[in-house]
C-alpha positions as CSV (number, residue, x, y, z in Angstrom):
1,M,3.2,-27.8,2.3
2,S,3.0,-24.2,3.8
3,S,-0.3,-22.2,4.1
4,R,1.3,-18.9,3.3
5,P,0.3,-19.0,-0.5
6,R,-3.1,-19.7,0.2
7,A,-3.1,-17.1,3.0
8,L,-1.9,-14.5,0.8
9,G,-3.6,-15.1,-2.5
10,P,-7.3,-13.7,-0.8
11,L,-5.2,-10.7,0.4
12,V,-3.6,-10.0,-3.0
13,A,-7.3,-10.7,-4.8
14,L,-8.7,-7.9,-1.9
15,F,-5.9,-5.6,-2.8
16,T,-6.2,-5.5,-6.7
17,A,-10.2,-5.0,-5.9
18,G,-10.2,-2.3,-3.6
19,Y,-7.2,-0.3,-5.1
20,L,-8.8,-0.9,-8.7
21,A,-11.2,2.3,-8.7
22,P,-8.1,4.6,-8.2
23,Y,-6.1,3.1,-10.6
24,L,-9.1,3.5,-13.5
25,L,-9.6,7.0,-11.8
26,P,-8.5,8.8,-15.3
27,T,-11.3,6.9,-17.5
28,V,-13.7,7.0,-15.0
29,V,-13.5,11.1,-14.4
30,G,-13.0,11.7,-18.2
31,R,-16.4,9.5,-19.0
32,L,-17.8,11.1,-16.4
33,S,-17.6,14.7,-18.1
34,A,-18.1,13.4,-21.5
35,G,-21.2,10.8,-21.0
36,L,-23.0,12.8,-18.3
37,G,-22.2,16.6,-19.6
38,L,-20.6,17.1,-16.4
39,S,-17.8,19.8,-16.1
40,P,-14.2,18.6,-15.6
41,A,-14.3,20.0,-11.9
42,Q,-17.5,18.8,-11.6
43,A,-16.8,15.1,-12.7
44,G,-13.3,15.5,-10.4
45,L,-15.2,16.5,-7.7
46,V,-17.4,12.8,-8.4
47,G,-14.3,11.2,-8.3
48,S,-12.9,12.7,-5.1
49,V,-16.4,11.7,-3.3
50,L,-16.0,8.4,-4.3
51,L,-12.1,7.8,-3.0
52,L,-13.2,10.0,0.4
53,A,-15.7,7.3,1.0
54,S,-13.0,5.0,0.4
55,A,-10.6,6.7,2.7
56,S,-13.4,7.0,5.3
57,A,-13.9,3.5,5.6
58,G,-10.3,2.5,6.1
59,F,-10.4,5.1,9.0
60,T,-13.5,3.8,10.6
61,L,-12.1,-0.1,10.3
62,A,-8.4,0.8,11.2
63,A,-8.8,-1.1,14.2
64,R,-12.0,-3.2,13.9
65,V,-11.3,-5.7,11.2
66,E,-10.2,-8.4,13.4
67,R,-13.2,-7.4,15.7
68,I,-15.4,-8.1,12.9
69,G,-13.5,-10.8,11.4
70,P,-11.9,-10.6,7.9
71,R,-13.9,-12.7,5.9
72,R,-17.1,-10.8,7.1
73,A,-15.3,-7.5,6.7
74,A,-14.0,-8.6,3.1
75,R,-17.6,-9.7,2.1
76,L,-19.4,-6.6,3.5
77,G,-16.9,-4.5,1.5
78,L,-17.4,-6.2,-1.8
79,G,-21.1,-6.5,-1.6
80,A,-20.9,-2.8,-1.5
81,M,-18.6,-2.6,-4.3
82,C,-21.1,-4.5,-6.3
83,L,-24.3,-3.2,-5.3
84,G,-22.6,0.7,-5.5
85,Y,-20.8,0.6,-9.0
86,G,-23.3,-1.6,-10.8
87,S,-26.1,0.5,-9.7
88,A,-23.6,3.6,-11.0
89,A,-23.1,1.8,-14.1
90,L,-27.1,0.9,-14.8
91,T,-28.2,4.8,-14.6
92,T,-27.7,8.0,-16.0
93,S,-29.1,9.8,-13.2
94,V,-26.2,12.4,-11.9
95,P,-27.6,11.9,-8.2
96,L,-27.7,8.0,-8.6
97,V,-24.4,7.9,-10.1
98,V,-22.9,9.9,-7.1
99,G,-24.4,7.6,-4.8
100,G,-23.4,4.3,-6.4
101,A,-20.1,5.8,-6.7
102,V,-20.2,6.5,-2.4
103,V,-21.4,3.2,-1.8
104,G,-19.1,1.4,-4.0
105,G,-16.3,3.7,-3.1
106,F,-16.8,2.5,0.8
107,G,-16.8,-0.8,-0.2
108,S,-13.5,-0.5,-1.8
109,G,-12.0,1.2,1.4
110,T,-13.4,-2.0,3.1
111,A,-11.7,-4.3,1.1
112,L,-8.7,-2.6,1.1
113,A,-8.8,-2.3,5.1
114,V,-9.0,-5.8,5.3
115,A,-6.2,-6.6,2.7
116,A,-3.8,-3.9,4.4
117,A,-4.1,-5.8,8.2
118,G,-3.7,-9.6,6.2
119,I,-0.5,-7.9,4.6
120,A,0.8,-6.3,7.4
121,A,0.8,-9.6,9.3
122,Q,2.6,-11.5,6.9
123,R,6.4,-12.3,7.5
124,D,7.4,-10.3,4.7
125,P,4.9,-7.3,4.0
126,H,7.0,-5.6,1.4
127,R,6.8,-9.0,-1.1
128,A,3.1,-9.2,-0.1
129,S,2.2,-5.3,-1.2
130,T,4.4,-5.9,-4.0
131,L,2.3,-8.7,-5.4
132,G,-0.5,-6.9,-4.7
133,L,0.3,-3.6,-6.7
134,L,1.3,-6.1,-9.4
135,T,-1.5,-7.8,-9.7
136,V,-3.7,-4.5,-9.9
137,S,-1.1,-2.9,-12.5
138,A,-1.6,-5.9,-14.5
139,T,-5.7,-6.0,-14.3
140,A,-5.7,-1.9,-14.5
141,G,-3.4,-2.1,-17.9
142,A,-5.9,-4.6,-19.8
143,L,-8.7,-2.7,-18.9
144,Y,-7.2,0.3,-20.4
145,L,-6.3,-1.7,-23.5
146,T,-10.1,-3.3,-23.7
147,L,-12.5,-0.4,-22.7
148,P,-12.0,1.9,-25.5
149,H,-12.6,-0.5,-28.1
150,L,-16.2,-1.8,-26.1
151,G,-17.6,1.9,-26.5
152,G,-18.2,5.1,-24.5
153,G,-19.7,6.5,-21.5
154,H,-19.3,6.0,-17.9
155,E,-20.9,2.5,-17.6
156,L,-18.0,0.7,-18.0
157,P,-15.3,2.0,-15.5
158,F,-18.3,1.4,-13.3
159,A,-19.2,-2.0,-14.5
160,S,-15.6,-3.3,-14.4
161,I,-14.8,-2.6,-10.8
162,A,-17.9,-4.3,-10.0
163,L,-17.3,-7.2,-11.8
164,A,-14.1,-7.7,-10.4
165,A,-15.1,-7.5,-6.8
166,A,-18.0,-10.3,-8.2
167,L,-15.0,-12.5,-9.1
168,V,-12.8,-12.0,-6.0
169,W,-15.6,-12.8,-3.5
170,P,-15.3,-16.5,-3.8
171,L,-11.5,-16.3,-2.8
172,T,-13.1,-15.1,0.9
173,G,-13.1,-18.7,1.7
174,G,-9.7,-18.4,2.7
175,L,-10.0,-15.6,5.1
176,A,-10.5,-16.2,8.8
177,H,-14.1,-16.0,9.8
178,G,-14.5,-15.1,13.3
179,G,-13.5,-11.9,15.2
180,G,-11.7,-11.7,18.5
181,R,-7.8,-11.8,18.8
182,G,-7.2,-14.7,16.4
183,G,-9.6,-13.2,13.8
184,G,-7.0,-11.4,11.9
185,R,-4.8,-14.3,11.5
186,T,-4.3,-15.6,7.5
187,G,-1.7,-18.1,8.1
188,S,1.3,-18.9,9.7
189,G,3.3,-15.5,8.8
190,A,0.5,-14.0,10.7
191,A,1.0,-15.9,13.6
192,V,5.0,-15.1,14.0
193,R,4.1,-11.4,13.4
194,T,1.2,-10.9,16.0
195,E,2.5,-13.0,18.7
196,G,3.6,-11.1,21.5
197,T,1.6,-8.1,20.5
198,P,-2.0,-8.0,22.4
199,A,-5.1,-6.7,20.4
200,G,-5.6,-4.1,23.0
201,S,-1.9,-2.8,22.9
202,P,-1.3,1.0,22.3
203,L,0.0,2.2,18.8
204,P,3.8,1.9,18.7
205,H,5.7,4.6,17.0
206,R,3.1,7.2,17.0
207,R,5.2,10.1,16.0
208,S,7.0,8.2,13.1
209,G,3.2,7.1,12.0
210,L,1.5,10.4,12.1
211,V,4.5,12.2,10.3
212,L,4.3,9.3,7.6
213,A,0.6,9.0,7.4
214,A,0.3,13.4,6.8
215,A,3.5,12.9,4.5
216,I,1.6,10.0,2.4
217,L,-1.6,12.1,2.2
218,C,0.1,15.0,0.7
219,W,2.7,12.6,-1.5
220,S,-0.8,10.7,-2.9
221,L,-2.7,14.2,-3.4
222,A,-0.2,15.4,-5.9
223,Q,0.3,11.9,-7.5
224,N,-3.4,11.7,-7.9
225,A,-4.0,15.6,-8.9
226,L,-2.0,14.6,-11.8
227,W,-3.4,11.1,-12.7
228,G,-7.1,12.2,-12.6
229,V,-6.3,14.9,-15.5
230,S,-3.9,13.1,-17.6
231,G,-6.6,11.9,-19.8
232,R,-7.6,15.3,-20.5
233,I,-3.7,16.3,-21.1
234,G,-3.5,13.5,-23.8
235,L,-6.6,14.8,-25.4
236,T,-6.6,18.2,-25.2
237,Q,-3.2,19.7,-24.8
238,A,-1.2,16.6,-26.6
239,G,-4.1,16.5,-29.3
240,L,-4.3,12.5,-29.1
241,S,-7.4,10.2,-29.9
242,E,-8.7,8.1,-26.8
243,V,-7.5,5.1,-27.8
244,T,-3.7,6.1,-28.0
245,V,-4.2,7.8,-24.6
246,G,-5.7,4.4,-23.4
247,A,-2.5,2.6,-25.0
248,V,0.0,4.9,-23.2
249,F,-1.7,4.3,-20.3
250,A,-1.8,0.6,-20.6
251,V,2.0,0.8,-21.7
252,A,2.6,2.7,-18.6
253,L,0.9,0.2,-16.2
254,G,2.9,-2.3,-18.1
255,A,6.2,-0.4,-17.1
256,G,4.9,-0.2,-13.9
257,L,5.0,-3.9,-13.3
258,A,8.3,-3.7,-14.2
259,G,9.3,-1.6,-11.7
260,V,7.5,-3.4,-8.7
261,S,8.9,-6.6,-10.1
262,A,12.2,-4.8,-9.5
263,A,11.2,-3.5,-6.2
264,G,10.3,-7.0,-5.3
265,A,13.2,-8.4,-6.1
266,L,15.7,-6.0,-4.5
267,G,13.5,-6.3,-1.4
268,S,15.6,-4.3,1.5
269,R,19.0,-4.4,0.0
270,L,18.6,-0.8,-0.6
271,G,16.9,0.2,2.4
272,R,13.7,2.3,2.7
273,A,14.8,5.7,2.7
274,A,16.7,5.5,-0.8
275,P,14.2,4.1,-2.6
276,I,11.6,6.8,-0.8
277,G,13.4,10.0,-1.2
278,A,15.2,9.3,-4.9
279,G,11.9,7.8,-6.4
280,T,9.6,10.7,-5.2
281,A,12.3,13.0,-6.7
282,I,12.1,11.3,-9.8
283,I,8.5,11.1,-9.8
284,A,8.5,15.0,-9.2
285,V,10.5,15.2,-12.7
286,C,8.0,12.8,-14.3
287,V,4.9,15.0,-13.6
288,L,6.8,18.2,-14.7
289,V,7.2,16.5,-17.9
290,S,3.9,15.1,-18.6
291,S,1.9,17.9,-17.3
292,G,3.9,20.1,-20.0
293,A,3.3,17.6,-22.8
294,Q,2.0,19.0,-26.2
295,S,3.3,15.7,-28.2
296,L,2.9,11.8,-27.8
297,P,6.5,11.2,-27.2
298,A,6.6,13.6,-24.3
299,F,3.3,12.7,-23.0
300,A,4.4,9.0,-23.5
301,V,7.7,9.4,-21.8
302,G,6.1,11.3,-18.7
303,E,3.7,9.1,-18.2
304,V,5.9,5.7,-18.6
305,L,8.5,6.7,-16.2
306,W,6.0,7.9,-13.8
307,N,4.3,4.8,-13.6
308,V,7.4,2.5,-13.3
309,F,8.4,4.6,-10.1
310,Y,5.3,5.4,-8.6
311,P,4.5,1.7,-7.5
312,V,8.1,1.3,-6.2
313,V,8.1,4.1,-4.0
314,L,4.2,3.3,-2.8
315,S,5.2,-0.5,-2.1
316,Y,8.3,0.9,-0.1
317,L,5.9,3.3,1.6
318,L,3.4,0.6,2.5
319,G,5.9,-1.7,3.8
320,L,7.4,0.6,6.3
321,A,3.9,1.6,7.3
322,A,3.5,-2.3,8.2
323,S,6.7,-2.3,10.0
324,L,5.7,0.3,12.4
325,D,3.0,-2.0,14.1
326,P,2.5,-5.6,13.7
327,R,-1.3,-5.9,13.8
328,G,-1.6,-3.8,10.9
329,R,-3.2,-0.6,12.5
330,W,-0.6,2.1,10.9
331,A,-0.5,0.2,7.3
332,V,-4.7,0.5,7.5
333,L,-4.5,4.4,9.0
334,V,-1.6,5.5,6.5
335,G,-3.2,3.5,3.6
336,S,-6.5,5.2,4.5
337,A,-4.4,8.8,4.6
338,S,-3.0,7.8,1.6
339,S,-6.5,7.2,0.1
340,L,-7.8,10.8,1.3
341,G,-5.0,12.3,-0.6
342,V,-6.3,10.3,-3.6
343,A,-9.8,11.5,-2.8
344,C,-8.7,15.2,-2.9
345,G,-6.4,14.6,-5.8
346,P,-9.1,15.0,-8.7
347,V,-10.7,18.2,-7.7
348,T,-7.1,19.5,-6.8
349,G,-6.1,18.8,-10.5
350,S,-9.5,20.0,-12.2
351,L,-9.3,23.5,-10.0
352,L,-5.4,23.9,-10.5
353,S,-5.5,23.3,-14.4
354,E,-8.2,25.7,-14.7
355,Q,-6.3,28.3,-12.7
356,A,-3.0,27.9,-13.5
357,G,-3.1,25.8,-17.0
358,Y,-1.7,22.1,-17.0
359,P,2.2,23.3,-16.8
360,G,1.4,25.8,-13.8
361,M,-0.2,22.5,-12.1
362,G,2.9,20.3,-12.7
363,L,5.1,23.3,-11.2
364,I,3.4,23.4,-8.3
365,L,2.7,19.6,-7.4
366,C,6.4,18.9,-8.1
367,A,7.4,21.3,-5.2
368,L,4.9,19.4,-3.3
369,L,6.3,16.3,-3.9
370,L,10.1,17.3,-3.1
371,L,8.6,19.1,0.0
372,V,7.3,15.9,1.3
373,A,10.2,13.3,0.3
374,A,12.4,15.1,3.3
375,P,10.0,13.7,6.1
376,M,9.2,10.5,4.7
377,T,13.1,9.6,4.0
378,A,13.3,10.6,7.6
379,V,10.6,8.4,8.7
380,A,12.4,5.5,7.1
381,L,15.9,6.6,8.5
382,H,14.5,7.1,11.8
383,T,12.5,3.6,12.1
384,S,14.7,1.5,10.1
385,G,17.4,0.8,13.0
386,R,14.5,0.0,15.6
387,P,12.5,-2.9,14.4
388,L,13.7,-6.3,14.8
389,V,14.5,-7.4,11.4
390,P,15.3,-10.9,10.2
391,G,18.9,-9.8,9.8
392,S,19.1,-9.1,13.9
393,I,17.2,-12.6,14.7
394,R,19.8,-14.5,12.9
395,R,22.4,-12.9,15.2
396,R,20.2,-14.4,18.3
397,G,20.2,-17.8,16.8
398,G,19.0,-17.5,13.1
399,A,15.4,-16.8,12.0
400,P,14.4,-20.0,11.6
401,A,15.0,-20.8,15.2
402,A,13.1,-17.7,16.3
403,I,9.9,-18.8,14.0
404,L,9.8,-22.3,15.6
405,A,10.3,-20.8,19.2
406,G,7.5,-18.1,18.4
407,T,5.2,-21.2,17.6
408,T,6.0,-24.1,19.5
409,G,5.0,-22.8,23.3
410,A,8.3,-21.1,24.3
411,P,8.2,-18.6,27.0
412,R,7.0,-15.3,25.2
413,G,9.0,-13.0,27.2
414,L,12.2,-15.5,26.2
415,V,12.0,-15.5,22.5
416,P,12.6,-12.2,20.1
417,Q,9.4,-11.1,18.1
418,M,9.0,-9.9,14.9
419,G,8.8,-6.0,15.2
420,A,10.0,-5.8,18.9
421,P,12.3,-3.1,19.1
422,E,16.1,-3.8,19.8
423,Q,17.6,-4.4,23.2
424,E,20.4,-2.4,24.3
425,V,23.3,-4.2,25.3
426,T,24.8,-3.2,28.6
427,E,28.7,-4.2,29.2
428,V,29.4,-5.7,32.8
429,T,32.5,-5.5,34.5
430,V,33.5,-9.2,36.1
431,P,36.1,-8.7,38.8
432,T,39.0,-11.3,38.4
433,T,41.9,-12.5,41.0
434,P,45.5,-13.0,39.9
435,L,45.6,-16.7,38.9
436,T,48.1,-19.0,41.2
437,A,51.5,-19.8,39.8
438,Q,51.6,-23.2,38.2
439,R,54.5,-24.6,40.1
440,A,51.8,-24.5,43.6
441,Y,50.1,-27.3,41.7
442,D,51.2,-31.0,41.6
443,L,49.9,-34.3,40.0
444,A,46.6,-36.1,42.1
445,R,48.2,-39.3,43.2
446,P,47.2,-41.8,46.3
447,S,49.0,-40.9,49.4
448,N,50.8,-43.9,51.2
449,Q,49.1,-44.2,54.6
450,N,51.5,-46.5,56.7
């Protein structure tokens, strides 16, 4: 049997643990404000510091995961999550909570960096990223249904994230142990994707990668500016209870599961440009509806539709980043830029809501999303024809043939590699001479020698 499912399982688990803190951000920020007596802006700042530490870990480890070794880096990250979030859950001292959030956030970013590098090396990175989003959405939805019934305070969200990290720890045994050139390979899919791309090779598609990183930073900032204050919108502006708000979030994340499943089923049939551009425009409208909600129906409609399309667009963005570099460096850098936007989201949402109100904040975020939709769509269009995709390999002898040749010692320069640029076809004129008339030829027979 193939080793790919065993190789993908630890990566999906790491992705889930690393992304759990951003997904639980509304309840973390809300409970920091209610349980520790912080103002909304101060609670949002603590959430931003946590996510900023996560982004810093991603930028630091972007090109070092293979050198450190995926298993070692993953266990360091999970250990930091257990230590940081666990200590934050055990104290009511604001400085200690902030310190624990910083350590835990750095651990989350480390886990995400290992997961992103491994997912980019898979044969189908879009499918792998959708599985990760599916798992983290299901986990966060279950926690949103459970936590309101277990009591208040900031302890439970932090303890839940620490527990998730502890549960993922045993699965890291399926990751590669050592560093070096082969340290990042986690299965046969990784071998195919990284073959022919030396460890010291420069970053490909730099302009497209930088544009995508800058755009996704703003995209994530807009998303999480609203997500960070969504709990307060439901509680204060829509007049709902915490149990009702938690139920809405759980339903929204459940709807997100359907969206991610649809994205996984569609795959690349629609390309990447259409889901990214149109999906971001729909999200912008949902942000307007949710931020202006003053009743349960409006709040639920805005949150549910938003969470249907958010993970869909995110999965295509992560797949686009992974396609830019099969070694996963752009996947980690773009993911870290997204984390940086996520980090700035809570404090941005808190400041905008205090200055312009929730509807005014929604209008500003809607405009920002529509602005960044254009460059992200342009990158998807620009790079869609350049990488060597399975369809173009099929024209050169079939995907199975390319995979077999890439793993059986065939000359590297003669085998089309996944992620390699298309080769231009040049027409060559072949000179021809007029054919001799057929009657000039006779049948071949033995000659009579007398």
